C-alpha positions as CSV (number, residue, x, y, z in Angstrom):
1,M,-21.8,-37.7,12.5
2,A,-18.1,-36.8,12.6
3,T,-15.8,-39.4,14.0
4,D,-13.2,-38.5,16.6
5,K,-10.5,-38.6,14.0
6,E,-12.5,-36.3,11.6
7,L,-13.2,-33.9,14.5
8,S,-9.5,-33.9,15.5
9,D,-8.3,-33.4,11.9
10,F,-10.8,-30.5,11.5
11,L,-9.6,-28.8,14.7
12,E,-5.9,-29.3,13.7
13,N,-6.6,-27.7,10.3
14,V,-8.3,-24.6,11.7
15,E,-6.1,-24.0,14.7
16,R,-3.5,-21.6,13.2
17,R,-6.0,-19.6,11.3
18,A,-8.3,-19.4,14.3
19,F,-5.4,-18.3,16.4
20,K,-4.5,-15.5,14.0
21,Q,-8.1,-14.4,13.8
22,A,-8.3,-14.2,17.6
23,V,-5.0,-12.3,17.8
24,Y,-6.4,-9.7,15.4
25,A,-9.4,-9.3,17.6
26,V,-7.8,-9.2,21.1
27,R,-4.2,-8.3,20.2
28,K,-2.7,-10.6,22.9
29,D,-1.2,-13.9,22.0
30,E,-1.9,-15.6,25.4
31,V,-5.6,-14.5,25.4
32,A,-6.0,-15.5,21.8
33,L,-4.7,-19.0,22.5
34,D,-7.2,-19.3,25.4
35,I,-10.0,-18.1,23.2
36,V,-9.2,-20.7,20.5
37,Q,-8.9,-23.5,23.0
38,D,-12.2,-22.6,24.6
39,A,-13.9,-22.5,21.2
40,M,-12.4,-25.9,20.3
41,I,-13.6,-27.4,23.5
42,K,-17.1,-26.0,23.1
43,L,-17.3,-27.3,19.6
44,A,-16.1,-30.8,20.6
45,E,-18.4,-31.0,23.7
46,K,-21.6,-29.5,22.2
47,Y,-21.4,-30.2,18.5
48,G,-19.1,-33.2,18.1
49,H,-22.1,-35.2,16.9
50,K,-22.6,-33.0,13.8
51,T,-21.3,-33.9,10.4
52,V,-17.9,-32.7,9.1
53,A,-19.6,-30.3,6.6
54,E,-21.4,-28.5,9.5
55,L,-18.3,-27.9,11.6
56,P,-16.7,-24.9,9.8
57,P,-19.6,-22.4,10.2
58,L,-20.3,-23.7,13.7
59,F,-16.7,-23.3,14.8
60,Q,-16.6,-19.8,13.3
61,R,-19.7,-18.8,15.2
62,I,-18.4,-20.3,18.4
63,L,-15.1,-18.5,17.9
64,Q,-16.7,-15.2,17.3
65,N,-19.0,-15.6,20.4
66,T,-16.0,-16.6,22.5
67,I,-14.2,-13.4,21.4
68,H,-17.3,-11.3,22.2
69,D,-17.5,-13.0,25.6
70,F,-13.9,-12.1,26.3
71,F,-14.6,-8.4,25.6
72,R,-17.7,-8.5,27.8
73,R,-15.7,-10.0,30.7
74,E,-12.9,-7.5,30.1
75,K,-15.4,-4.6,30.3
76,V,-16.8,-5.8,33.6
77,R,-13.3,-6.6,35.0
78,N,-12.0,-3.2,34.0
79,T,-14.9,-1.5,35.7
80,W,-14.1,-3.2,38.9
81,V,-10.4,-2.7,38.7
82,T,-11.0,1.0,38.0
83,L,-13.3,1.3,41.0
84,F,-10.9,-0.5,43.4
85,S,-7.7,1.1,42.1
86,S,-9.1,4.6,42.7
87,M,-9.7,3.6,46.4
88,G,-6.2,2.0,46.9
89,G,-3.9,4.7,45.6
90,R,-1.1,2.2,44.8
91,N,1.4,2.7,42.0
92,N,2.4,-0.2,39.8
93,D,5.0,1.6,37.7
94,D,7.7,-0.9,38.6
95,Q,6.1,-3.8,36.7
96,D,8.3,-5.3,34.0
97,E,6.9,-4.7,30.5
98,F,6.9,-7.5,28.0
99,D,9.0,-6.9,24.9
100,L,8.0,-8.9,21.9
101,L,11.3,-8.4,20.1
102,E,13.2,-10.0,23.0
103,A,10.9,-13.0,23.1
104,Y,10.5,-13.6,19.4
105,E,12.1,-16.7,18.0
106,S,11.9,-17.6,14.4
107,E,11.4,-21.1,13.1
108,E,14.6,-22.7,11.9
109,G,14.8,-23.8,8.3
110,S,12.0,-21.6,7.0
111,Q,12.8,-19.6,3.8
112,A,16.5,-20.7,4.3
113,A,17.4,-19.8,0.7
114,E,16.4,-16.1,1.1
115,S,18.8,-13.3,1.7
116,S,18.6,-11.3,4.9
117,A,17.4,-8.2,3.0
118,T,14.6,-10.2,1.4
119,K,13.5,-11.6,4.7
120,V,13.5,-8.2,6.3
121,E,11.6,-6.7,3.5
122,R,9.0,-9.5,3.5
123,E,8.7,-9.2,7.3
124,Q,8.2,-5.4,7.1
125,T,5.5,-5.9,4.4
126,L,3.7,-8.5,6.5
127,N,3.8,-6.3,9.6
128,M,2.3,-3.4,7.6
129,I,-0.4,-5.6,6.3
130,D,-1.1,-6.9,9.8
131,K,-1.3,-3.4,11.2
132,E,-3.7,-2.3,8.4
133,I,-5.9,-5.3,9.0
134,Q,-6.1,-4.5,12.7
135,K,-7.2,-0.9,11.9
136,L,-10.3,-2.2,10.0
137,P,-13.6,-2.0,11.8
138,T,-14.6,-5.2,13.6
139,R,-17.2,-6.5,11.2
140,Q,-15.1,-5.7,8.2
141,R,-12.1,-7.5,9.8
142,E,-14.2,-10.5,10.7
143,A,-15.7,-10.8,7.2
144,F,-12.3,-10.3,5.5
145,L,-10.6,-12.9,7.7
146,M,-13.3,-15.5,7.3
147,R,-13.6,-15.0,3.5
148,Y,-9.9,-14.6,2.6
149,W,-8.0,-16.2,5.5
150,Q,-10.4,-19.0,6.3
151,D,-11.4,-19.5,2.7
152,M,-15.1,-19.6,3.7
153,D,-17.7,-18.9,1.0
154,V,-20.2,-16.0,1.4
155,A,-23.0,-18.2,2.8
156,E,-20.8,-19.8,5.4
157,T,-19.4,-16.4,6.4
158,A,-23.0,-15.0,6.7
159,T,-24.0,-17.9,8.9
160,A,-21.0,-17.5,11.1
161,M,-21.4,-13.7,11.5
162,G,-25.2,-13.9,11.9
163,C,-25.9,-11.5,9.0
164,S,-27.1,-11.5,5.4
165,E,-24.9,-12.5,2.4
166,G,-25.2,-9.0,1.1
167,S,-23.7,-7.6,4.3
168,V,-20.8,-10.0,4.1
169,K,-20.1,-8.8,0.5
170,T,-20.3,-5.2,1.6
171,H,-18.0,-5.7,4.6
172,C,-15.5,-7.6,2.4
173,S,-15.6,-5.0,-0.4
174,R,-15.0,-2.1,2.0
175,A,-12.2,-4.0,3.8
176,T,-10.4,-4.8,0.6
177,H,-10.7,-1.3,-0.7
178,A,-9.5,0.2,2.6
179,L,-6.6,-2.2,2.7
180,A,-5.6,-1.6,-0.9
181,T,-5.7,2.2,-0.4
182,A,-3.7,2.1,2.8
183,L,-1.1,-0.3,1.4
184,R,-0.8,1.7,-1.8
185,A,-0.2,4.8,0.2
186,K,2.7,3.0,1.9
187,G,4.2,1.9,-1.5
188,I,3.0,-1.7,-1.3
189,S,1.3,-3.3,-4.3
190,L,0.2,-6.9,-4.1
């Protein structure tokens, strides 16, 4: 059984990676944060009594289910909004749009020794990689992120995704080949 400290340490260690994984899935920072928090609460409430070794696959499965639940709710919500908006005839063109570049703040002190050109080049490369990861099919993206971002092994990934180990290997292979091809076409070699 995991102690409160072990559970807290585990959640602290997976928070950033889980957030990035959720952002890739839903493409909205605020929603991704809510999803990660919901997944962490569910893990603590329902599975806090499990051992520390059992927590990573459980958390990944809960996170994936929470993401899928979000999409299900959005589908229902969008159906109702579409139905009601066609009856209202109102126009919402005057709403302010959120601009990420205006709100973006970088962390002070990170990579302080780098030149501006190096920072810009690295940032552009990371943005291209992010965009290519977002273009991957859902299952390939999930497998890729769990294996290479979360450092989960094939068995843990298969358990979290609810598929066979062979499927995980296939999804990861296809994802890495697709990413390598897309990045090579843009002149990036890692």
